N, C-alpha and C positions, 0 to 999 in steps of 0.2 A: 406153668406159671405165666400169666399174661405180662406183657411188658409195654408200657406206654411209650409211644413214639413221639418225638418232637421234631418239627421241621428244621432243616439245616439253616434256612434263612427265613426271617420273619420281616415283612415289609413294615416300614414306619407308618404310623397313622397319617403323617404328612404326605407320604407318597400316595396313599389312597385318596386323601383330600385333593391333592393336585390332579389326579385322574378325574375326579368328580367335576372339578372346575373346567378341565379341558373338554369333558363330555358336554358341558352346558355352554361352553364358549365364554365363561366368566373369567374375570381377572381377580387377583387377590383383593384389589380395592372394591370390586363389586361385592364380594362376600363380606368384606368389612362393613360396607354400607348396609347390606341386607341384615346382618346380625347385630349391627351397632357396636362391633368390636374394633379396636384400633388396627389399622393395616399392619403395624409392626407385630401385633399378636398373631395375626394370620400367617405372616411370613415366618415367624419363629416356630410355629407349629409345623409348617411345611418343612422347615429345615431341621426338625427334631430337636430344637433347642428348648422348646416349651411343651409341657404336657397338656393334654386335653382334660380340663376339669369337668365335673358333672354339669356345671352351669353352661360351659361351652358346648358340651355334648347335646344338651337340650336345644341350644341355638342351632347347631348343625342339623339336628333331627328335623327342626322346623323348616330349615332352608332347603334340605335335600329330600325331604319326605321319607326319612328313615326313622328308626327307633333311636332313642338316646343310648340304649344298651349297645347298639352297633358300634358307636364311637368309643364308649368306655371300654368295651371288650378289646377293640383294636389297641387302645392305649395300654390296657392291662397285659395283654399277650406280648406286646413289644417290650414292656418293662420287665416282664418275667424272663423273656429271652435274653435281655441284657444282663439280668442278675445271674442267670444260669451260666452265661459265658464268663462273667467275672468270677463266679464260684469255681468253674472249671479251671480257669487260669490260675487261681490261687492254689488249687489242689495240685496242678502240674508243678507250680513253683515249690510247694512243700515236698512233693515226691522227688523232685530233682535235688532238693537239699538233703533228703534222706539218702539218696543214692550217691551223692557226693561225700557223705559222711561214712558210708559203709559199703563194702562190696556185697550187696544184697544176694546176688546169685550164688556166691561162694558160701555165705552164711547159711542160706536155706539148703544148699546142697549138703553141707556138713550136719545139718540139723541143729545148728546153734540158735537159729530163729526159725519161725514158720511163716511162709509167705501167706499173706492175707489179702483178700479183696478190699478189706476195710483199711483206709489210709490211717485212721486213728490207731487201729490195732498194730499195724506195721510200725508206726512211729513209736508206740508204747514199747514194743519189743526191742527196737533198736536202742531206745533210751535205757531200758533195763539192762541190755547187754553191755552198754558202755558205762553204766552207772552214772548217768546224767539225768537231769530233770527235764531237759528240753533239747531239741535238735539244734537250737541256737547256741548251745554250749559246745566248747571244743574239748573233747576228752584228751587228757595227757597222761603220760607215763614216763618215768625216768628210768632208763635202762641202757645197757650196753648190748649191741647187736653184733653177731658174727654173721655176715652175709656178703653177697657179691654186689658191690656198688657199681661195677662196670656194666651191669645189665639193666641199669635204671629201674630199681625197685619202686613199686607204688607205695606211697606212705600210708594210704588208707587201708591197704591190705595188710601191711605190717602192723598197723595199730590194731586192726581187728584180731590178728593172730595173738598179739601181746595181751589184749583184753581177755581173750579166751583162756590164755595161760593164767592170767590173774584170777579169773572166775573159778578155775579148777583149783588153783593154789589156796584160795580162800576156804575151800571145803576140806583141806587137809589139816590133820592134827600133827604138829611138829613139836619136838622138844625145844628147850631153851637154847638159843644160839649163843655160842661163845667163839670169837674169832681165833683165840689161841688154841682152843680145842680142835677147830677145823684144821688149822695149820699142822698141828701134831698128828692129825688123822690122815694126812695126804699119803704117807707110806701104806697105811692100812687100806685105803681106797685102791691103791695101785696093786695090791695083792690079787685083786680080781681081774687084772688086765692080762693074765696069762692064758686063760681059757675063754673062748667067746661066750659060752653059756653062763659064765659067772657074772655077766653084766646084770643078770636078774637080781643080784644082791645089792646093787647100787641104790635103787629107790629107798628101800628101808634103811640102809646105812646113812644116807644123807638126811632122811627125816629124823633119825636118832641124833644127828649132829645139829639139828635146828635149821636145816636147809630144805626148803621146798624143792621137790624135783617133779617136773612135769614134762611129758612128751606130747606135743601137739603137732601133727603133720603140717607142713608149710602150705600156705595158700598160694594160688597162682600169682605170679609176679611179685612175690615177696623175696624169693631167692635167699631165704634164711636158713642158717644152720643151727643157731642157738641164740640164747640171750641170758643176761643176768640182771636182776634188779632187786629192789627191796620191797617187802610188803609187811607193814607193821613192824619194822626194824628187824625182820627176819629175811635173809636172802632167798631169792628164787632162782633156780637154774632150770632153764627150759631148753629142750632139744626138739628138732623137727625130724631127724633121721632122713633128711633130704637125700643124703648119700648113705644108703643103708649098708654100711661097711664097718667092720670092727675098727679100722684105723680112724675113720671119720668120727665114729662115736667117741672114742677115747680122746682124740685130740680136741674135739669140740667141748666135751665134758671138762677136761682139764683147763682148757682155755677160759671157760666161764668161771670155774673155780678160781682160776688165776686172778680174774677181776675182783673176786670177793676177797681173796687173801691179800691182794695188793691195796685194798681199800678204795677201789674205784667206785664212784657213785653213779656213773652213767651220764647220758646226754638225753635231752628231750627228744622224743621221737620225731617231732616235726622239724627238728634241726638236722636229722640224719643225712639229708641230701647234701649237706656241706661237709660231711665227714669222709676222710679216706683212712688209710691206716695211720692213725694218730699215735701219740706216745703210749696211751693206755692200751691200745690194741697191740702194739709192738711188745709191750711189757707182758701182757697176758700170753701172747704167742711164745715168748721166750720161756716163761715159766712152764707152760704146757710142754714144750719141747724138752726142757731139761728134766722135768719130772718123769716123763715117759721113757726117755732113753738117756743114760749117762753120756754127757757130751764127749768126754775124753775117750770112753770106750768106743763110742760111735766113730770118732775120728780115727782111732787105731784100726777099727774094722774096715773103714773106707780105704785107708792107705794100703791095707793088706790085700784087699780084693778088687780094687778099682783097676780096670774099667768093667770087669766081668763079675757079676754077683750071681752065684748059683743058688738054686733053691735050698740045697743042703747047707750052704754057708749062712744063708739068711736064717734058716731054722735053728742052726747051732748057736748063732749069735742071739737069737730071740730067747732061747733057753737060758743062756748065760745072764740075760737081762731080766729073766722071769716075765717076759712079755709075749703076747701072741705074735706069731711071725708076720701077720698082716699089718701090725703096727710098725714093724721095722720096714716092711716093703713100702708102706704108705709114705714113710719119711724119705726113703730112697726115691720114690716117684716124685715127691714134692720138690726135692733138691735136684731133680733131673739127672740122677745118677743111674736110674734104671728107666727105660721107656715105659710109659703108662700102659701099654698093651701087654707087657710081660708079666707072667706069674700071677695073673689076676685071680686065680683060684684060691690064693691065700687070703684074699679080701672077703672073708665070709660075712654073711648078713647077721645082724643082731636083733632085728625087730621082733622076731619070733620069741625071744627071751624076755622082751619087755611088755 
């Protein structure tokens, strides 16, 4: 396929005109006298402040012994060059706006959008992804995040992740949601926390309770574990499995369900940079911790075995709580009662079951 090439620099017609004057030893006033044009007009053409009209081109042709087309072509080529530069500048600005709105490399890597040489097509895909009509709009979503704030997460990456969760959730069919029914079902949900493979029961169970359940791997620099928000008055629970461990899965799941049970409505995503562990996060943490392990039983277990917690003791306590031993170990790790490097074989992966 042939490709037309354009010069990197195009001289102004005034520069060519100035060279012609120099070659003849003429001043701008001389040319003004010859052509009957005001000296100011000649000067403005040389300074590229005024265009060469067809009438002026005819006068220059007579003065310099050239064709009128020579001068009109110079003017046309120069104006086209300026227009192309302006158009390129506008495209760069639009493309920059698109890349500021979305982590394009991540979205294309995941196949959520397809990279296109057409700026219009790329813009259309990004707008469709975010559910907006123009890149001038700011997409928003109200939700609670469980993530690491210490690592300075990128808001645009978090928003892209959240919108993908929303896009998937919109395709799900869920039953009618009833908050009282969800609260009553917490013990039933936790019956699947004893065996790692039983996490595969969670998606259908939550859908039957009117709760969207979505797993979307985290994007770079989101540092997300999970989120909870509402879609058409039905709650959405989303996990990233950033830490693919049975303890992380269950604590994050119950943490997000804690937000729903407690009636938390979330915070705007673009305000998340101002959040730390606020009251809602603390409440969801406490609910998740108490649901997963009976606090009094845990206290007695710690008093009895501290400072040394054997694998056998942890497994026996887990059986008494009807929980996977990795959930118990994860709690002991979190409370710095057991070094994080110890007994990690209990922290089995769950992604294969989801």
